[in-house]
BAFIDO-923445 format. One line per 10 residues: number of its first residue (from 1); for each residue x, y, z of C-alpha. Coordinates in nm, 2 decimals. Last residue first. Layout:
NUM> X:Y:Z ~ ...
REM end
This chain:
351> -3.98:-7.85:4.57 ~ -3.73:-7.82:4.87 ~ -3.60:-7.52:5.05 ~ -3.26:-7.40:5.16 ~ -3.17:-7.09:5.37 ~ -2.90:-6.85:5.44 ~ -2.60:-6.92:5.21 ~ -2.31:-6.66:5.22 ~ -2.16:-6.82:4.92 ~ -2.31:-7.17:4.80
341> -2.06:-7.44:4.74 ~ -2.21:-7.79:4.78 ~ -2.18:-8.04:5.05 ~ -2.17:-8.42:5.13 ~ -2.28:-8.71:5.33 ~ -2.22:-8.58:5.70 ~ -2.38:-8.84:5.95 ~ -2.70:-8.69:6.14 ~ -2.80:-8.87:6.47 ~ -3.18:-8.94:6.47
331> -3.09:-9.24:6.69 ~ -3.28:-9.53:6.51 ~ -3.35:-9.39:6.16 ~ -2.98:-9.24:6.15 ~ -3.02:-8.93:5.93 ~ -2.80:-8.89:5.63 ~ -2.64:-8.54:5.63 ~ -2.62:-8.24:5.40 ~ -2.39:-7.95:5.37 ~ -2.50:-7.62:5.20
321> -2.18:-7.39:5.19 ~ -2.04:-7.05:5.23 ~ -1.82:-7.10:5.53 ~ -1.99:-6.80:5.69 ~ -2.36:-6.89:5.59 ~ -2.38:-7.25:5.65 ~ -2.71:-7.37:5.52 ~ -2.77:-7.70:5.69 ~ -2.93:-7.99:5.52 ~ -3.09:-8.29:5.69
311> -3.18:-8.63:5.52 ~ -3.45:-8.90:5.57 ~ -3.74:-8.68:5.59 ~ -3.84:-8.79:5.25 ~ -3.92:-8.43:5.13 ~ -3.56:-8.33:5.25 ~ -3.54:-8.17:5.59 ~ -3.41:-7.82:5.63 ~ -3.18:-7.62:5.88 ~ -3.09:-7.25:5.85
301> -2.83:-7.03:5.97 ~ -2.56:-7.27:6.03 ~ -2.24:-7.02:6.13 ~ -1.95:-7.23:5.99 ~ -1.92:-7.58:5.80 ~ -2.01:-7.93:5.86 ~ -2.26:-7.87:6.12 ~ -2.05:-8.07:6.37 ~ -2.26:-8.30:6.58 ~ -2.47:-8.24:6.91
291> -2.60:-8.51:7.13 ~ -2.92:-8.63:7.32 ~ -3.10:-8.34:7.46 ~ -3.44:-8.44:7.57 ~ -3.77:-8.29:7.47 ~ -4.11:-8.33:7.64 ~ -4.47:-8.29:7.54 ~ -4.46:-8.44:7.22 ~ -4.69:-8.75:7.32 ~ -4.44:-8.99:7.18
281> -4.16:-8.82:7.39 ~ -3.92:-8.62:7.17 ~ -3.55:-8.70:7.14 ~ -3.32:-8.40:7.07 ~ -3.04:-8.39:6.84 ~ -2.83:-8.05:6.83 ~ -2.65:-7.96:6.50 ~ -2.33:-7.78:6.58 ~ -2.14:-7.45:6.47 ~ -2.06:-7.35:6.82
271> -2.10:-7.00:6.74 ~ -2.42:-7.08:6.54 ~ -2.64:-7.36:6.68 ~ -2.88:-7.55:6.43 ~ -3.15:-7.75:6.60 ~ -3.30:-8.09:6.53 ~ -3.61:-8.25:6.68 ~ -3.67:-8.62:6.68 ~ -3.95:-8.88:6.72 ~ -4.24:-8.69:6.54
261> -4.26:-8.92:6.25 ~ -4.21:-8.63:6.00 ~ -3.90:-8.54:6.23 ~ -3.89:-8.18:6.35 ~ -3.70:-7.88:6.24 ~ -3.54:-7.60:6.42 ~ -3.33:-7.29:6.30 ~ -3.09:-7.04:6.45 ~ -2.95:-7.11:6.80 ~ -2.66:-6.85:6.90
251> -2.42:-7.00:7.12 ~ -2.13:-6.80:7.30 ~ -2.05:-7.05:7.40 ~ -1.88:-7.21:7.70 ~ -2.06:-7.54:7.69 ~ -2.10:-7.66:8.04 ~ -2.40:-7.88:7.96 ~ -2.42:-7.98:7.61 ~ -2.60:-7.74:7.38 ~ -2.97:-7.75:7.27
241> -3.11:-7.73:7.63 ~ -3.49:-7.81:7.70 ~ -3.74:-7.57:7.83 ~ -4.08:-7.61:7.98 ~ -4.45:-7.64:7.92 ~ -4.55:-7.32:7.73 ~ -4.90:-7.29:7.62 ~ -5.00:-7.17:7.26 ~ -5.36:-7.08:7.16 ~ -5.55:-7.08:6.86
231> -5.88:-7.21:7.01 ~ -5.92:-7.49:6.76 ~ -5.55:-7.53:6.68 ~ -5.44:-7.58:7.07 ~ -5.08:-7.60:7.07 ~ -4.90:-7.72:7.38 ~ -4.55:-7.56:7.39 ~ -4.18:-7.69:7.43 ~ -3.95:-7.41:7.47 ~ -3.61:-7.50:7.29
221> -3.28:-7.38:7.46 ~ -2.96:-7.19:7.39 ~ -3.04:-6.86:7.55 ~ -3.04:-6.55:7.32 ~ -3.15:-6.74:7.02 ~ -3.45:-6.95:7.15 ~ -3.60:-7.22:6.94 ~ -3.98:-7.25:7.00 ~ -4.12:-7.60:6.97 ~ -4.47:-7.66:6.90
211> -4.72:-7.91:7.01 ~ -5.08:-8.07:6.91 ~ -5.04:-8.06:6.54 ~ -4.96:-8.43:6.53 ~ -4.66:-8.39:6.30 ~ -4.50:-8.16:6.59 ~ -4.49:-7.79:6.49 ~ -4.17:-7.58:6.45 ~ -4.06:-7.24:6.58 ~ -3.82:-6.99:6.51
201> -3.64:-6.70:6.69 ~ -3.74:-6.67:7.06 ~ -3.50:-6.43:7.25 ~ -3.46:-6.61:7.58 ~ -3.45:-6.29:7.79 ~ -3.78:-6.33:7.97 ~ -3.93:-6.69:7.96 ~ -4.22:-6.70:7.70 ~ -4.54:-6.47:7.68 ~ -4.79:-6.61:7.44
191> -4.99:-6.34:7.24 ~ -5.34:-6.37:7.11 ~ -5.58:-6.33:6.81 ~ -5.44:-6.02:6.61 ~ -5.65:-5.96:6.32 ~ -5.44:-5.94:5.97 ~ -5.63:-5.78:5.69 ~ -5.60:-5.92:5.34 ~ -5.95:-5.82:5.25 ~ -6.06:-6.13:5.10
181> -5.82:-6.41:5.27 ~ -5.89:-6.24:5.62 ~ -5.60:-6.36:5.80 ~ -5.60:-6.48:6.17 ~ -5.29:-6.41:6.39 ~ -5.13:-6.55:6.70 ~ -4.83:-6.38:6.86 ~ -4.52:-6.57:7.01 ~ -4.34:-6.38:7.28 ~ -4.01:-6.27:7.41
171> -4.04:-5.91:7.30 ~ -3.74:-5.87:7.10 ~ -3.73:-6.20:6.96 ~ -4.09:-6.21:6.82 ~ -4.22:-6.52:6.67 ~ -4.52:-6.47:6.46 ~ -4.79:-6.76:6.44 ~ -5.03:-6.77:6.16 ~ -5.38:-6.93:6.22 ~ -5.64:-7.13:6.02
161> -5.41:-7.30:5.79 ~ -5.48:-7.65:5.94 ~ -5.14:-7.67:6.11 ~ -5.02:-7.34:6.20 ~ -4.88:-7.10:5.93 ~ -4.53:-6.97:6.03 ~ -4.39:-6.61:6.04 ~ -4.04:-6.57:6.18 ~ -3.81:-6.32:6.31 ~ -4.04:-6.03:6.45
151> -3.83:-5.81:6.65 ~ -3.99:-5.56:6.88 ~ -3.80:-5.31:7.08 ~ -3.49:-5.27:7.30 ~ -3.43:-5.66:7.28 ~ -3.10:-5.71:7.14 ~ -2.86:-5.47:7.31 ~ -3.08:-5.43:7.63 ~ -3.14:-5.81:7.68 ~ -3.45:-5.75:7.93
141> -3.72:-5.74:7.67 ~ -3.92:-5.53:7.47 ~ -4.29:-5.43:7.38 ~ -4.50:-5.35:7.08 ~ -4.56:-5.53:6.75 ~ -4.63:-5.36:6.42 ~ -4.93:-5.49:6.21 ~ -4.91:-5.43:5.84 ~ -5.19:-5.48:5.62 ~ -5.30:-5.50:5.24
131> -4.93:-5.47:5.09 ~ -4.93:-5.40:4.73 ~ -4.95:-5.70:4.49 ~ -4.72:-5.99:4.46 ~ -4.67:-6.21:4.14 ~ -4.82:-6.55:4.11 ~ -4.97:-6.49:3.78 ~ -5.34:-6.46:3.94 ~ -5.20:-6.20:4.18 ~ -5.08:-6.30:4.54
121> -5.19:-6.06:4.81 ~ -4.93:-5.92:5.04 ~ -4.96:-5.93:5.43 ~ -4.70:-5.76:5.66 ~ -4.58:-5.85:5.99 ~ -4.39:-5.60:6.23 ~ -4.08:-5.56:6.44 ~ -3.93:-5.28:6.24 ~ -3.60:-5.46:6.23 ~ -3.73:-5.81:6.21
111> -4.00:-5.78:5.95 ~ -4.18:-6.10:5.95 ~ -4.36:-6.15:5.59 ~ -4.68:-6.31:5.52 ~ -4.76:-6.39:5.14 ~ -5.12:-6.42:5.05 ~ -5.36:-6.65:4.85 ~ -5.47:-6.83:5.17 ~ -5.12:-6.90:5.30 ~ -4.76:-6.85:5.21
101> -4.51:-6.78:5.46 ~ -4.21:-6.53:5.49 ~ -3.89:-6.48:5.69 ~ -3.63:-6.23:5.75 ~ -3.77:-5.89:5.66 ~ -3.53:-5.62:5.75 ~ -3.74:-5.30:5.75 ~ -4.13:-5.27:5.73 ~ -4.34:-5.14:5.44 ~ -4.35:-5.48:5.28
91> -4.24:-5.33:4.92 ~ -4.34:-5.56:4.64 ~ -4.07:-5.66:4.41 ~ -4.17:-5.62:4.05 ~ -4.33:-5.88:3.84 ~ -4.25:-6.26:3.83 ~ -3.88:-6.27:3.83 ~ -3.71:-6.59:3.68 ~ -3.54:-6.86:3.88 ~ -3.27:-7.04:3.66
81> -3.32:-7.39:3.51 ~ -3.67:-7.35:3.42 ~ -3.99:-7.38:3.60 ~ -3.89:-7.16:3.90 ~ -4.12:-6.86:3.83 ~ -3.99:-6.61:4.09 ~ -4.21:-6.39:4.34 ~ -4.05:-6.10:4.52 ~ -4.08:-5.95:4.89 ~ -3.94:-5.61:5.00
71> -3.78:-5.44:5.30 ~ -3.62:-5.08:5.26 ~ -3.37:-5.16:5.51 ~ -3.27:-5.49:5.33 ~ -3.36:-5.87:5.38 ~ -3.53:-5.91:5.03 ~ -3.79:-6.17:5.10 ~ -3.84:-6.46:4.87 ~ -4.12:-6.62:4.69 ~ -4.11:-6.94:4.46
61> -4.39:-7.00:4.22 ~ -4.43:-7.35:4.08 ~ -4.81:-7.34:4.05 ~ -4.86:-7.29:4.43 ~ -4.62:-7.14:4.69 ~ -4.26:-7.23:4.78 ~ -4.10:-7.03:5.05 ~ -3.76:-6.86:5.07 ~ -3.55:-6.66:5.30 ~ -3.24:-6.45:5.28
51> -3.29:-6.30:4.94 ~ -3.02:-6.04:4.99 ~ -3.09:-5.81:4.69 ~ -3.35:-5.94:4.43 ~ -3.23:-5.99:4.06 ~ -2.93:-6.19:4.19 ~ -3.03:-6.50:3.99 ~ -2.87:-6.85:4.01 ~ -2.84:-7.16:3.80 ~ -2.79:-7.55:3.79
41> -2.66:-7.62:4.13 ~ -2.60:-7.97:4.20 ~ -2.72:-8.09:4.55 ~ -2.65:-8.44:4.67 ~ -2.93:-8.64:4.83 ~ -2.76:-8.97:4.76 ~ -3.03:-9.17:4.57 ~ -3.26:-8.90:4.47 ~ -2.99:-8.68:4.35 ~ -3.14:-8.31:4.41
31> -3.11:-8.06:4.13 ~ -3.02:-7.71:4.24 ~ -3.15:-7.34:4.19 ~ -2.96:-7.06:4.36 ~ -3.12:-6.73:4.47 ~ -2.89:-6.47:4.53 ~ -2.52:-6.53:4.43 ~ -2.39:-6.46:4.75 ~ -2.08:-6.22:4.82 ~ -2.19:-6.07:5.14
21> -2.45:-5.81:5.02 ~ -2.59:-6.08:4.78 ~ -2.70:-6.27:5.10 ~ -2.81:-6.61:5.03 ~ -3.12:-6.83:4.95 ~ -3.10:-7.18:4.81 ~ -3.35:-7.37:4.61 ~ -3.41:-7.73:4.57 ~ -3.53:-7.97:4.31 ~ -3.59:-8.33:4.28
11> -3.47:-8.57:4.05 ~ -3.70:-8.85:3.95 ~ -3.57:-9.22:4.00 ~ -3.52:-9.41:3.67 ~ -3.78:-9.67:3.66 ~ -3.95:-9.53:3.34 ~ -3.61:-9.57:3.15 ~ -3.60:-9.24:2.94 ~ -3.64:-9.23:2.58 ~ -3.50:-9.45:2.30
1> -3.62:-9.82:2.20
REM end
């Protein structure tokens, strides 16, 4: 009999963002080998300039920011081998969007240069409409050349979907927002001050939903926080290093992920070009630095776990590759398993 063996593992898909202004191909689509985790690029589109960060929505739609001075976000149909634009890019009314999240029928963007957060409605076909709200942050920090004003670097939906968190490198704080799914209005709910001069960049939640870990760019540490999803409050508990003691640096942490079972945290550190391994207490309230390994390239801008949680992928911007690692289930230590060429790679997400 012909046909495909029903026992054959199903290949997954991944999407890689890159900086077209630095020689990147835009958004790359790749098949994922279910046995080895290897990526095979199947196509790419440069329809959107500098699609530095990606997020998957419903119905096979991929969303991307355009990290340009004008600032935009766009939707792509990824049902085929090559991502296909859905409608025109939507201006975010902010400069340098670096991150986005999908929630309650909207895409939220964090606009680094202008220090703002934007809400864009998702149409029935998955395309993006005109911005419904833009909230600009206020404030500054003590590192004059990096914190002269607000710099929203990440927007992430908290567990449960009720709140959105916006991490601001320029103001050393995390802001909490509520989104009205009907009007698309963003309501500021609160702001958590972090240690001055740390420059928070990205955060990740513990799988329990009771803790969050804020990775700092200007000081190579992660801030452990208690998260109250009912009240929508974030409480800093302390910091842990993401580089070995005595590391000369400069070190610029970029991305953080947490194991699905909550035992480990991994952080990418540019400059050192390492992946840090931290062990988490069962409660999630403490993080302890264990070791660091080579990232497999240069300038790891983003980290991602595959859906199984058994492999870690690093988007190495300056060496132009995505490198993947098998994770030791007992120690959490990543072991390099392979890489794929991806010029000016900036992020990787999995379907």
